[in-house]
N, C-alpha and C positions, 0 to 999 in steps of 0.2 A: 641021364636020360638021352637017348639022342637028339639031335637037333632039329630034325624033322616031326618031332615029338611034343605037341603043344601042353603046356603043364594041366595038372589036374585040377576042375574046380568042384569045389565041395557044393551040395544042394543047396539050395537057398535056405532051406531051414536052418542050417548049420552053419550059415555065413557070419562072419562077426558085424555086430550092429554098428552103422554110420551114420552119423547125422542126415537127416532125410535134405533133398535137394530144396531149393528156395521159391518161396510163390511170391508173386507180385501181388498188390492190394487187387482185391475182388476176385483172387483166385482161390481153388480149391484144389486137392490132390486126393487120390481115391484108387484103391488095390482093385484090380480084378484077376479073380481067380478064374481061369480056363484050365483044358487041357494040356498037360505038357508046360504051361506057363503063366507066370503072374506078371501081369501088366499093371503099370501105375500110368493114370491118366489125368490130365490137366483142364480143369472147365472154367468158365466164368458163367453167372448167370446171364440168359438172354435177356434181351431190352422187352421182352413180351413173349407171352407162351403162343406156340403155334407157328415157331419160325422153321425153318429147314434145317435139319442137321448137319454140320460140316465137320471133318475129320483133318487135323493137322499132323504130318507125319517127317520129324527131323533128319538129319544127315549123319555121317560117319562122325561117331565122336561127341555128337549134340545131343539134345536132350530136348523134352516138349517145350521148356523155355524159352527156345529159340524163336517160339512162336507167341511172345509175352507182350510184343513190340505191336503185333498185326491184331491179335484178339478182338483188342478192346474197341479196335477201330471197325469190327464188323459184327459187334452185339447186336446191332440193329438189324440185320438184315440176316443173321444164322444163330443157330445153337451149337457153337463150336465147342470142340475138346480137341486137345491134342495128347496126343500118345508117347511114352517114352517106348522104343524099339526096346527088344530085349537084349538085357547086359548093359544100357546103357539110362543115363537118369536114375530113375527110382526104381525101374525093371530090373530084376534079377537074371541071372544067365537064363537062357531054355535048357530044360530038364534034358531035351537031345543033341544038347551044343551044336545044333543049326545056325548059325551064323549067314549061311547064303541068302540072295535076294529073295529066293525063293520061301526060303525060311521068314526071313520078316514078313515078306508078303500073307504066308500063310497066318502068321500071326494078327496082321491087320485083319485079313478076311474072320477070324476066330473072333476077333472083337467084335466087328460090325455084326457078323451072325448072331452072337450072345446078345446083343445088346438091342438088336432088333432097330436099330438108328436108320440101317439103309432105306433106300440109298441115299449117299449123302454128297456135299460137296468137297471133293477127295484135294488135297493141298499138299504138296512133297517138295522138299528141297536136297539137291544132290543124290545123295544114296537114297534117301525118301522119295525122289522124283524117280528113281528106278523101280523101287518097291510099287509104290502108287502104278505106275504106268504097267506093271506086272498085273496090278490087281483091277484096273480096270478092264483090261485086255482077259482076263480070267473071268472076271465075275460081274459084266456090264450091268446086272441087276443091281449092284450094290453102288453105283456112281450115279450122279447126276451131271456133274463138271469135274473139269480135272485142273488143276492149277499146279504148273510146274515152275520152279526157280530154280536156276542150274540145274538141269537133272543130270545125272551121271548117268548118260548113254554111249555105246561105245564111238570110239575115237582112234580112228587108224595112227593119228599123228597127235599123242599125246603129249600137252605142253611140258617142256623140262621142269617147272614150277610145281607138277603135280605126281612128276615120278617118287617123291617120298612116300607119297601115300601109298602107290604102288608097291614100293619095297617092305611095307609092312606085312604084305601078304608073304613074302619070302621068308619061309624058316628060319628060325636062328636068328632073323634079323632084329626083332620086338626086343629079345634079350640083349643083342647086343647094343641097340639104341637104347635101353634101359640103363647098361651099365656106363657107356658113355656121356649120359645126362643124368648122371646120378646127383650132380652136385648142382644142378639147375634149381634156381625157386622156383615156386610156382608163378609169381609174377611174370619172371623171365618167359616162362612156358607160355603164359597167356599172352603176353606182346608177340612173341613168335606167331602164335596164332589168328592174334589180329593183322598182324603184317601180310599173313597169307590169305587172309579169307577176307579183308575190307578192303573197297575200292581207297577208302580213305581211314587211317587205324584212328586218325584225329580227331574223328566224330563221337568217339566213345566219350561217354561222360568217365569224371573221376568215380562217382558212385557205382558205375556199369564195370570200371576196373576193378573197384574193390569185391562187388562182387562176383565177376568172374574168378578171379584168385582165389575167394573162400571155397568157391565150386572146383576150381581145380585140385586145392588142397583135399576135399571131399574124395574127388574121383581116386587120387592117388592112393588114398588108404583103401580102395575096392581092391581084394585081391585077384577078381575076373577083369580089370578093366582093361588090361592089356592084352591079355587073350579076346575079349570082344574086340576090341579095335582089329587086331592082327585077323582074325577068323572072319570078320566083315569086310576087312579090306581083300582079304581071298575070294570072299563071296564075289565083291564086285571085278576083281578080276576076272573071275571066271564066268561071270555072266558077260563081260565083252567078249569072249572068246567063243561062246556058246552061237553057234549057228542053227539055222533051218526055223522051223516054227516056234520054238522055244527062245531064239535070238531078242533082244531088246525091241530092235529097230522092226522086226517083222509084228513084233506084239505091240509096238506104236501104232504101226497101220492097221491093227484090228480094233483100234481103241474108237469106242461109237460116241462117247460122252464127248461134247463142245470143250474144247481145250485152250486154255491159257497159256503160253509159252512166254517165261521172262528169263533173259540175260544180262549178264552185264558186263560192260565193254571192259573193266579190270578185271575182271576174272581171272585168277592165276590155276585155278583146279580145273574147269572148266573151259573149254574152248568157245571164246566167242563166235568164233566161224562156224561153230554146228548150230546156232539159230537157225539159221536157213534150211538146212536139212531137218532139222527137226518140225519147222513148219509145213515144211511138205510130205512129211510121215505121217503127224497126226492129221485125218481127213477132215476135220472140223475144228481149226486150228486158229489163234489168233496170237500176235507175237507183239510182245514191248520189248523193246530194247533200252536199257538205261547205260548210257555210255560212261559215267562215273561210277558205276556200282562193281562191287565184287562179286563175291560168290556167296551171300545172304543180303540178298535186295530188302528181304521181308524184316531185318533188321537194322540195316542202313535206311532206307526209305519205305519206311510202311506206308505211311500215307499215299505214296504214289502206286504201291500193291492194291492197298486196299480199294482204292480210286478203279485202278483196272481190273481188278475181281468185280466189284459191284457191276462196272460196264459189262462184263461177261453176263453177269445175270440177267440184267437188262436186255441185252442183245439177244438171250436166249428165252427171255419169256419166264424167267424164275423170279423178277425184282418189278415192280411196279415202279413207275417213274418217279412218283413223289418221293420214293425212300432214298433217291438219291443223295437228299439233303438233310437227312435225319444227324441228328445231334451224334458226334463222336465218330462220323462214318469217315470224313477226311475227304469227301469229294470238292470240298468247297472252303475246306480249312485255310487253304494257303500253306500247308505242311511241304515240305521236299520243294520250296523255291515258288509255292502258290500256284502251280500249271496244273490244270487238268492233262492226264494222258491222253494221248491220241493212239488209242488200240485198236488197230483194223484187222479185219479177218486176212489169214493169211491164204484157207484155204487150204486142199490136199496137193494143188499142184503148181506149177512155178509161173503160169499164167495167174492165176489167181493173187501169187504173191506180188507179181509186179503191178497189178492194180491197185493194190493196198498205199494206203499215202501218208507218211509220217505227220506229226505235229509234236510240237514242242521244242527241244533243242534239236541241234543238228546232228549228222554222223548216227552210227546206227545203222543197222540191215537193213537191206532195201525190203520194201515193203511191210516194214515194222512203224509200230506206234513207237516214236522215241520221245524220251523224256529225260531233261538233265535232273540233275540232283545237286550241285556243289553248296547250294546255299540252304539245305534243307535242315532239319532238327539233329541234335547229335541223338546218338543211339545210345543206350544203356545195356550193352551186356557183351559177352564174347559167343562165337558160336560153337565152338569145341572145347572138347575137355583135354587133347593131347597137341601134340607139335606140328601135327598134319589135320588136312580134313578131306573129306571127299562126298 
């Protein structure tokens, strides 16, 4: 087979059976069959009936489980579901093999249209941030608010630590990498991922490490895993080079929904310097910078992210003031150092950004709400199932 040709992936109905992805207490998984795709959806029972819906979208190599630390903290304000994008988690590959950002966005739109849950509070991390940005731009009727954690938006100067992710998009590199790392144990791979994605890998609990190793072993048995990784990485690279009205930055400018942007100061995959550009691009944005966080703030500092999200809802009239202190919300729980975040409107232009004032720890981007987090609780999982993430 030529090096430029990706391996054939059999249809989902003839793929070998692999143990299902893990679920946390209170969670359930269901499978949703849609035209051309089958999606696995993780959910938790909401605290009460009638709460507005939310949908969480993971990043490259991740799964819906990446949101398991955040979801219970928001049970009191949203009816949350997290989707496994095609080819990741418990979702089989798409029938058409389309792993582009547009392909993933189409899957999210199909899910929302079929479920009738829109408009939703839409949250995305990394690749999921690019996907949800495109969804919000193309289908504003489906989105109440948009929350982006380290979104994979185009950078002119990509960090050197992010280059391995981009290399996955090069034909033949995935096969070479697989051969070179054949002797690596699942734990070695997981520790490499954690070192890349966490601001402080020491925050991961022993139980979280065991769960992540088990999940890694499961993923490596999937015959399509590396194909999904390489094609999705290629989709990110393609989206980075796409210009005109279909470019991600142009689409960010078209997003109408109130937007919360969260960036980590120790992120090795998405440049911290991109925070201010994002704050200017999204017309109704609020910026939270976490100097000690890496690429997956919702896993490292879930209480801080939950509080920032609730403040977004409060600011936009989606949440009553009394709901800020409901059990499980994390607003006053003292997690992540016990500080409330100081999320401030960033606006669409530099003037608005300059007027915003930070609160909490020092550092961070100008005009952001900044929260430290070194003394926060340990987290219980690993973000990605491969040696790179994005």
